[in-house]
C-alpha positions in Angstrom: 0.0 0.0 0.0 1.4 3.4 -0.9 1.0 5.4 2.3 0.4 9.1 1.8 -0.8 10.1 5.2 -4.4 11.4 5.1 -4.6 10.6 1.4 -4.4 6.8 2.2 -7.0 4.2 1.4 -8.5 4.9 4.9 -11.1 7.6 5.2 -10.8 10.1 8.0 -14.0 8.7 9.4 -12.4 5.4 10.0 -12.2 5.0 13.8 -9.8 2.1 14.1 -7.0 2.7 16.6 -5.0 -0.3 15.5 -5.9 -3.2 13.2 -4.8 -6.2 11.2 -5.3 -6.4 7.4 -5.8 -9.9 5.9 -4.9 -10.0 2.2 -6.9 -13.0 0.9 -5.4 -12.6 -2.6 -2.0 -13.3 -1.0 -3.4 -16.3 0.9 -4.7 -17.7 -2.4 -1.3 -17.2 -4.0 0.4 -19.0 -1.2 -1.9 -21.9 -1.5 -1.2 -22.2 -5.2 2.5 -22.0 -4.6 2.5 -24.7 -2.0 0.3 -27.0 -4.2 2.8 -26.7 -7.1 5.5 -28.3 -4.8 3.4 -31.2 -3.8 3.4 -34.6 -5.5 0.2 -35.9 -7.1 -2.5 -36.8 -4.7 -1.0 -34.8 -1.8 -3.3 -32.2 -0.3 -2.9 -29.2 2.0 -4.1 -29.4 5.6 -4.4 -25.8 6.7 -3.1 -25.3 10.2 -5.3 -22.8 12.1 -3.9 -23.2 15.6 -3.4 -20.2 17.9 -6.1 -18.2 16.0 -4.4 -19.1 12.7 -1.1 -17.7 14.0 -2.8 -14.5 15.0 -4.6 -13.9 11.7 -8.1 -14.9 12.8 -8.9 -18.6 12.4 -12.6 -18.4 11.3 -11.8 -15.8 8.6 -8.8 -17.8 7.3 -10.8 -21.1 7.4 -13.6 -19.5 5.3 -11.1 -18.3 2.8 -9.2 -21.6 2.6 -12.5 -23.4 2.1 -13.4 -21.0 -0.7 -10.0 -21.8 -2.3 -10.6 -25.6 -2.2 -9.0 -26.7 1.1 -11.1 -29.3 2.9 -8.8 -30.4 5.8 -7.8 -28.3 8.8 -5.8 -28.6 12.0 -6.3 -26.9 15.3 -4.4 -27.3 18.6 -7.2 -27.6 21.1 -10.8 -28.8 21.5 -12.1 -25.2 21.9 -10.4 -24.1 18.7 -11.9 -27.0 16.9 -15.4 -26.3 18.2 -15.1 -22.6 17.3 -14.1 -23.6 13.7 -17.0 -26.0 13.4 -19.5 -23.5 14.8 -18.3 -20.9 12.3 -19.4 -23.2 9.5 -16.2 -25.2 8.6 -17.5 -28.5 7.1 -14.2 -30.3 6.4 -12.1 -32.5 8.6 -10.7 -30.7 11.7 -7.8 -32.5 13.3 -7.0 -31.6 16.9 -3.2 -31.7 17.1 -3.0 -31.5 20.9 -4.3 -33.3 23.9 -8.0 -33.5 24.6 -9.1 -35.0 28.0 -10.8 -38.3 27.3 -13.8 -37.1 29.4 -14.5 -34.6 26.6 -15.1 -37.5 24.2 -18.7 -36.4 23.8 -17.7 -33.0 22.5 -15.3 -34.6 20.0 -18.2 -36.8 18.8 -20.9 -34.1 18.7 -18.7 -31.7 16.8 -17.3 -34.4 14.4 -13.7 -33.5 15.4 -10.7 -35.8 14.6 -8.6 -36.3 17.7 -4.8 -37.0 17.8 -4.0 -40.2 19.7 -1.1 -39.3 22.0 -0.2 -42.9 23.0 -1.8 -46.3 23.4 -3.0 -45.7 27.0 -4.7 -42.5 25.9 -6.4 -44.4 23.0 -7.8 -47.0 25.4 -9.2 -44.3 27.7 -10.9 -42.5 24.8 -12.2 -45.8 23.3 -13.8 -46.7 26.7 -16.4 -44.0 26.2 -18.0 -46.1 23.4 -18.3 -43.4 20.8 -17.1 -43.7 17.2 -14.6 -40.9 17.2 -12.2 -40.4 14.2 -8.6 -40.2 15.2 -5.2 -39.7 13.7 -2.5 -41.8 15.4 0.7 -39.8 16.2 3.9 -41.8 16.0 6.9 -40.5 17.9 9.9 -41.0 15.6 12.3 -38.8 17.6 10.7 -35.6 18.6 9.9 -37.1 22.0 6.9 -34.9 22.6 3.6 -36.8 22.1 2.9 -40.0 20.1 3.4 -43.7 20.6 7.0 -44.7 20.1 7.6 -46.2 16.7 9.5 -49.1 18.3 6.3 -50.2 20.2 4.7 -51.9 17.2 2.5 -54.1 19.5 1.1 -51.0 21.3 0.5 -49.3 17.9 -1.4 -52.3 16.7 -3.5 -52.2 19.9 -4.6 -48.7 18.9 -5.7 -49.8 15.5 -7.5 -52.8 17.0 -9.8 -50.8 19.3 -13.5 -51.2 18.8 -14.8 -47.6 18.7 -12.0 -45.4 17.5 -12.0 -44.9 13.8 -8.4 -44.4 12.6 -8.5 -42.1 9.6 -4.9 -40.9 9.6 -1.4 -41.6 10.9 1.4 -39.0 11.2 4.6 -37.8 12.8 6.5 -34.6 13.2 10.0 -33.8 12.0 12.0 -31.7 14.6 14.9 -30.7 12.4 13.2 -30.0 9.1 14.0 -26.3 9.3 17.8 -26.8 9.1 19.9 -28.3 6.3 23.2 -28.9 8.1 24.4 -32.5 7.9 23.3 -33.5 11.4 19.8 -32.1 11.0 19.4 -33.9 7.6 20.6 -37.2 9.1 18.2 -36.9 12.0 15.2 -36.0 9.7 16.1 -38.9 7.4 16.1 -41.2 10.4 12.7 -40.0 11.6 11.3 -40.5 8.1 12.7 -44.0 7.9 11.3 -44.8 11.4 7.8 -43.5 10.4 7.6 -45.6 7.2 8.9 -48.7 9.1 6.1 -48.3 11.6 3.5 -47.7 8.9 4.7 -50.8 7.0 4.5 -52.9 10.2 0.9 -51.7 10.9 -0.2 -52.5 7.4 1.5 -56.0 7.4 -0.6 -56.7 10.5 -3.7 -56.1 8.4 -4.7 -52.6 9.5 -5.4 -49.5 7.5 -3.4 -46.5 8.6 -5.7 -44.0 6.9 -4.1 -40.9 5.3 -0.5 -40.2 6.3 1.3 -37.0 6.8 4.8 -36.0 7.9 5.7 -32.5 6.7 4.9 -29.2 8.4 5.9 -25.9 6.8 9.7 -26.4 6.6 9.2 -30.1 5.8 7.3 -28.9 2.7 10.3 -26.8 1.6 13.1 -29.3 2.5 11.4 -32.6 1.9 8.6 -31.9 -0.7 8.7 -35.3 -2.5 7.7 -37.5 0.5 4.8 -39.8 -0.4 2.1 -38.5 1.9 -1.6 -37.7 1.6 -1.4 -34.4 3.5 1.1 -31.6 4.3 0.4 -29.5 7.4 0.9 -26.0 6.1 1.1 -23.5 9.0 3.3 -20.4 8.9 4.1 -21.1 5.3 0.5 -20.7 4.4 0.6 -17.1 5.8 3.7 -16.1 3.9 5.8 -15.7 7.0 9.0 -17.6 7.5 10.0 -18.5 11.0 13.8 -18.4 10.4 16.1 -17.2 7.7 17.7 -20.5 7.0 18.3 -21.6 3.4 15.9 -24.3 2.1 16.1 -26.9 -0.7 13.0 -25.5 -2.5 11.9 -21.9 -2.7 8.5 -20.5 -3.6 6.9 -17.2 -4.2 5.1 -16.3 -0.9 3.3 -13.2 0.0 2.5 -12.1 3.6 -1.2 -12.3 4.4 -1.1 -10.1 7.5 -0.3 -6.4 7.9 -0.3 -4.6 11.2 -1.1 -0.9 11.4 -2.0 1.8 13.9 -3.0 5.4 14.0 -0.8 8.4 14.9 -3.0 10.6 17.2 -0.6 13.3 18.3 2.8 14.8 17.8 5.1 16.5 20.3 8.1 18.7 19.6 10.9 18.2 22.1 13.7 20.7 22.7 17.3 19.4 22.9 17.9 17.4 26.0 14.2 17.1 26.9 13.0 13.6 28.0 9.8 11.6 27.3 8.1 8.4 28.3 8.1 6.2 31.4 11.3 6.5 33.3 12.3 9.3 30.9 14.1 6.6 28.9 14.2 8.8 25.8 16.2 12.0 25.6 16.1 14.3 22.6 19.4 14.9 20.8 21.0 18.2 20.3 18.8 18.8 17.3 15.6 18.2 19.2 13.0 15.7 18.1 9.5 15.3 16.9 7.7 12.4 18.6 4.4 10.7 17.5 2.1 8.7 19.7 0.7 5.6 17.9 -2.3 3.8 19.3 -0.9 0.3 19.7 0.9 -1.3 22.6 1.8 -4.5 24.4 -1.9 -4.9 25.3 -2.4 -5.6 21.6 0.4 -8.1 21.5 3.3 -6.0 20.3 6.4 -7.2 22.3 7.5 -4.7 25.0 11.2 -5.6 24.2 10.8 -3.6 21.0 11.0 -0.5 23.2 13.8 2.1 23.3 15.0 1.8 19.7 14.8 -1.9 19.3 11.7 -1.8 17.1 10.5 0.3 14.2 7.6 1.3 12.0 6.9 2.9 8.7 5.3 6.3 8.5 4.7 7.8 5.1 7.1 5.2 3.7 9.9 6.2 6.0 11.3 3.8 8.6 11.2 5.4 12.1 12.3 4.0 15.5 10.1 3.1 18.5 11.5 5.2 21.3 10.9 5.2 25.1 9.0 2.3 26.6 6.1 0.6 24.9 2.9 1.1 27.0 -0.1 -1.1 27.2 -2.2 0.9 24.7 0.3 3.2 22.9 3.9 3.8 22.0 6.1 6.6 20.8 7.8 6.9 17.4 10.6 9.4 16.6 9.3 10.9 13.3 11.9 13.7 13.1 12.8 12.3 9.7 9.3 12.7 8.4 8.5 16.4 8.3 5.1 15.9 6.8 4.0 13.6 9.6 0.6 14.5 11.0 -2.1 13.3 13.3 -4.2 10.8 11.5 -1.3 9.2 9.6 -0.9 5.4 9.6 2.0 3.7 11.3 2.8 0.3 9.8 4.6 -2.3 12.0 4.2 -5.3 9.7 3.5 -4.7 6.0 4.3 -2.4 3.1 4.3 1.4 3.0 5.6 2.9 -0.2 8.8 1.2 -1.3 9.7 -0.2 2.1 8.3 -3.3 3.9 8.6 -4.7 7.4 8.2 -8.4 7.5 7.1 -10.5 10.4 10.5 -12.2 10.3 12.3 -8.9 10.6 10.2 -7.6 13.4 10.3 -10.9 15.3 14.1 -11.0 15.0 14.3 -7.5 16.5 12.1 -8.8 19.3 14.5 -11.8 19.8 11.8 -14.3 19.0 10.3 -16.1 16.0 7.5 -15.0 13.6 4.9 -17.5 14.9 5.2 -16.2 18.5 5.1 -12.6 17.4 2.0 -13.2 15.2 0.3 -15.5 17.6 0.3 -12.9 20.4 -1.6 -10.3 18.4 -4.7 -9.8 20.5 -8.4 -9.9 20.0 -8.9 -6.1 20.3 -7.1 -5.7 17.0 -9.9 -5.6 14.4 -9.3 -8.0 11.5 -10.0 -6.3 8.2 -10.4 -8.6 5.3 -9.1 -7.5 1.9 -10.9 -9.9 -0.5 -9.1 -11.9 -3.1 -11.3 -10.4 -5.7 -10.9 -6.8 -4.6 -7.7 -6.6 -2.5 -7.5 -2.8 -2.7 -10.7 -2.3 -0.7 -10.7 -1.4 2.9 -12.9 -3.7 4.8 -13.4 -1.4 7.8 -17.0 -1.3 8.9 -17.0 2.5 9.0 -15.3 3.0 5.6 -15.6 0.5 2.9 -14.1 3.0 0.5 -12.1 2.1 -2.6 -8.4 3.1 -2.9 -7.7 6.5 -4.2 -5.4 6.8 -7.3 
């Protein structure tokens, strides 16, 4: 978006203090890019956990459904229920633990539960409900899943009377790295998984649809013979780390994070500002702008005092002083045209420059999924449709972009 202050795509009557834009055209591009890497017969399972990595799970699910995706993954029972109640009709796999006593909710909402081990499977089966499950096999991550070496216990799971096994999967813990040790470990995990799958099938059981790769597995091990890939952060066009990958694809960020500038203050040389007077104007003085976003919206507080930045009228400016719960301060001395009502962009494009989630998360000493996932519910999610990505979806505006 070419930011020109008050002549932006956002009308002056727009009242948003801070918001997220979801570019569904970019989501569609990412889906198509991922699909091009996959072998025939392999489908995308869209991972929507943690509110779709902060994007808004129900909005992303609706768009993915419109783009042809029929399988989804969530982390918790409550996430799965919210997706189902929003109208999602495809498969919804719960990747995390659900207490067996919640079996009735799994059954009523037609959710597919991950089997974390054989003992858990027996507890869930004891409720007598036909619940679809995917069996997680631990091949070396050592988090959840029945150990691949325990073939007899795995066969017990597939032998249970009520659970309906519709899938089997594992998780690669070094797929985001291509050094020799990581590749060897990932290769060993892959071998262990297929060994377990072959053993289960030789025993006469169907494993259902199998899946191994998450986002970096897609980039580094795209040719594995699987039925699904679990596309998470890759789906949203945001890398978690800057490591090289075997395959590259054209990805576009789905999310932009923006806020309003509501006031400007001119500081004399040596004058201080903010909690603890942590900012002091240089000898040339300074112009500070207050932006209406803070750590209460999920922006990490450790971006304070020059660690973080934003774009104002296409110019990169630093966050100064301490980030507050509801606001922060930018040094806009380099932007003489800055005015109240301007937009500050923390993730996204503004003129020729762009701040990516990876860049901002690196400045905050974290990874993009954590940064995005902590973006809070009071940030309005504005949908830019795939058909008309230049429209502002704000409830109070809905105005087309100006030339």
